N, C-alpha and C positions, 0 to 999 in steps of 0.2 A: 509520249502519247499520239493516239491517234486521229484520224482526221475527224472522227462525229466529237472527241471532247474537244477537239480543239475549235469545232465552230461553235461550240454550246457553251465555254467556258468564255471564250474569248470576243469572238464576231458578232455572234448574234445579238448582243446586246446595242450594236453600233443600228440595227437595221429595224431598233423598238418600235421607230414613229413610220417607219416604209411598210407599208400593209401589200406592195406590189412585190418585197422581198418575197414574201411567203413564208416570212420568219428563217429565212433561209434552211428550211426543212422540205425546200422539191428542187427541183433539175432545174426553171426557168424561174424568169421574173416575170411576170404577168398581170399588166396595166389592163385590166378591163374596164376601164374608161377612154382610153385612148386606144382599144384593141391592138395592145402590145405585147409579145412574146417575145423571151433572150434566154441563150444557153452561152455560155462559157466554157470553154476546156482549154488545157493546156497538155502539151505532150510533152517527153522527153524524151531521148533517146537514151535503150537501155533501160526503162522502166515500160514504157508504153510500144516500144519498136523498138527492135532488136539492134539493126545498123540501118544506114543508109545508102546500104548497095544496090535499093531500088528506089529511087526518089517517088516514082512514080505512083509503085505501089503503097508507100507509104503515104504519101499527100492525100490518095484517093481512103485507105484506110481512116486518115483521123480525118478529111472530111465527112465522111458517112457517119463515122461514131459521133462527130458533131452534131451532125442533122438530126441525130437518131432523139437524141431527146425533146425535140422539138413536135416532130412525128408522133413518140408514146406520148405525149401531151392531148391529142388530136389534132394539131395543129399542124401548119404545114411552111416552112422554113421560103424565104423569097428572097433573102439576102447574107452574105457571111462575110467578115472581116478575118483577114487573117495575117498574123505579125510571126515573124520566124528572126530567130538567133544561131548564130554559127560563124562560121569561119571561109576563107577563100575554098576550102577540101569539101567544104560541102556545096558549097554556093558557085560552081563549077557552071562554065556556058551551054556544056553538058547537059548537066542534072538539071538545069533552069529551063532548058526546051522540054525535058522530060516529064519536066512538073507543070509546065503552059499545059501541055497537050493533055494530061492528065486531068488536070484544072477544068479544063477547055469538053472535054467530053462530059464528067459531070456535072458541070454547070447545064451543059444539055440534057444533062437525064435527070434531072431534079429540077430544073426550070429554075434555077436560083442564081444570081448575078457575084462576083464577087463587089464587095464594092467599098474596102480601105482596109488600112492597117499598118503593118512597123517590123521594117529590118534593122536590128542592130548584130554590132559584129559581137561576139563571144567564143571562145574555149570550145563551148558545151552547145550540142546540138537541140535545140528544140520548137516548137511552135503554138501558139496558143491559136486557137478560133472562137470566133464570136461570132450566133446566128440568132437571124431577129428574121420574124414574123408578125404575122397581124388574126388575129381572131378575139369574138365577144364573148368567147367560152372553152375551156381546157379539160380535162382531167386531171385533179388534184392527185399526190401522191396517199397522202393520210388520209382517206375518208371508204376505208374497209367495210363492211356490214357483218357482223353475225351472220353465218350462214351461207356466203358469199361464195361463189365458186370460184377456182384460182384455176384461172388461165394461161397458155403465152403460145405465141404464135413459131410456128417456123420449126426449126429444129435445133436442139441444146448438146455442143460439146465437139461439132467440126474444128469450131476454132482453135481450141486448144489442143486441138491433134497436130490443124498446121502450125504452129506454134513451136510442141516437139518436134515437129520433123524442121523445122528452119532451125532449131538447137542443135540437131543431130542425137535426139534422147528418145526417137524410135526409128525402125528400118520400116522403109514404105519403098512399093516397088514405084516406079514414076508416075504410073495411072493413078496412083493412092496419093502418091505426093500430088503430083497438081491438082487432084482434088480439093484435097485438105488446106492445103497451103492459098491457093485460091479464095474458099470459102476464110480464110484467117485474113486478110487484103481484102476481100472486096464482101463483106455482110451484106446479105439480102433484107435490106429494111422492107419491112413490109407497110408503103405506103399508101396502095391503096386505100386496104383495111384502117389506118390509121382515122381515115375522115370518118370514120363512124362509133371512133372510139364517144363520141361525146354521148350515143344515143344507149349503147350499153352499156359503160362502163362504170364502175364505184371509185374506182381508184387507178392509176396504170403508171409506168417509169418502162425504160430500158431493161435490159438486162444488158451489164455492161463490169459487174465487178462478181459475178458468180449468181447463180441461183437464187442459195438460199441468203445472202449476205445483202444482198435486193429487195426480196422479199421481206426481210425481217425489218429493212427499212422503210419498205412499202405499209405498214404496221407499227413503224415506230413511237408513235403518238398517241397511240391506243392501245386502250388493255385487251386486248385482242391475241390469240393464238392461231396456229394453221397447221393441217395434218397434210403431209405431200404422201402420193402414191407413187413410190422412184418407180415403177414401173407403168408408170403413163406418162413421165417425162420423154415427151416426143425425139427421138434421136432419127439420123438418115440411116436408108439402108447401107452407104457406104459404112457408117460405124456401124453399125452392128455385123456386119461381113467381115471387117476389122477384129473387132471386139472376138467374132466367133474364132478365127483365124489366130491368132495371137492369144486366146485364152484368158484374155484383160476383164480384170474386174470394172464393170461396167461403171459402177459408182466414183472410180476417178474420176473421168474423164468429163462429168458431168456441169461442175459447180465453182468452174474457173474463170468463168466468164469469156468476155470478147465476143457472145452472141450475136447483141444490139437486135435482139427478138422484143417482141412487146410482150411485157407479164400485168397483167390486170385482173379484177375480181369483178364481178356483175351476179345477181341478186339470179335465184334459179328459174325465175319465171322468164328469165330471157335464151335459155339454154337453147331452144326452137329457133330461136330467131336469130342467135349465130351460128348453129350448125348449117342454118339454110344459106345465111352468109358466105359461111367457109365453102360450102360448094357451089355457091354461082361464082364467087370471086378466085378458086381453085385455089385458094391461102388456106392451108396447115395451122387451125388453131385447135388449142388441145387441153381437156381438164386437167389438173392435174390436184389437185387436193379440195380444201375447204377452208375455210377461216371458223373459225370457236370464238367462245369468250371463256375458255377454262386459262387463257393466256401462258400454252402450253406449247410448243412447238413439237411434233413429232414429225418424223420419218419414216414412213411403213418399207420393210423390205418386199419380196415378193410371198412371205411366209405371214406377213401380215405383224411384220414382229418390229415393236420401233428399234431405231440405230439411233447410234450416236453423230449427230450431225456438225459439233463443235469442229472436228478436222475436215470437212466441206465448207467450211464459212468463206471461202473466194478469197481476192484480195481486197487489201485496206491499205493504205498508206499508213505510215508509221513516220513522226517525227521525234 
């Protein structure tokens, strides 16, 4: 069974009398009365990160990935709790000094505070992060409207190239490798733009598992579909040059996730405002398609011909 089936069939009934759980159909817990926003994420070695050769970079990626959920709701994280399971090979003095320095820098960068956690001994290495913030309003996941524009911030695809480089599945020169690996370990979360989401977005989430699969999650409880123009999916100049240099197929690098950009929908009446906001904040924000009522899903290629999207469905946990 996949992750969605497991939650819907077994766990959702447990949240029946808990409206703040958002029916287990969003990325956060939101208590409007207490103005509390919480997200929980677990990361396992070999699945969410390759290895622990660079513990400072791994812990940076883990923390940013976790707080990204709260920023994508238009809120701000204030505290985080960190639990780690591993053994003496993982938690050496050298590694702990690197982890400590990395967390110190991340706390200063995002103005968040480590507030608790747990450590356990285990053969396998994993981390769980609980992020907590306060807000009287968030942007929910399943509130898209017919005719909405679909937006994504930043660029898509750089992180996946970085992963491929770390797996030695793509050959890059030293400058290219440095750029793409940095994008993998250090996702550039659009934190300044996040605070404007509640004013403009009908629904939102971050791009973690992949652009298509996350967009499907964005509308999964509504009788809606979407049309995505693949030529409008934003990619960096570095990726454009690499694609041209190696004659790669662009489509193979856009839908694998780990981008941690904000995916959201907004009414067409917000276009001018969002464009102005993008310019003022120097934040890349791209319209990549529209929501429709046909309950059909299309990706259009550069000839405006629909292509099969299932092969670009992204990552899903299978149990």
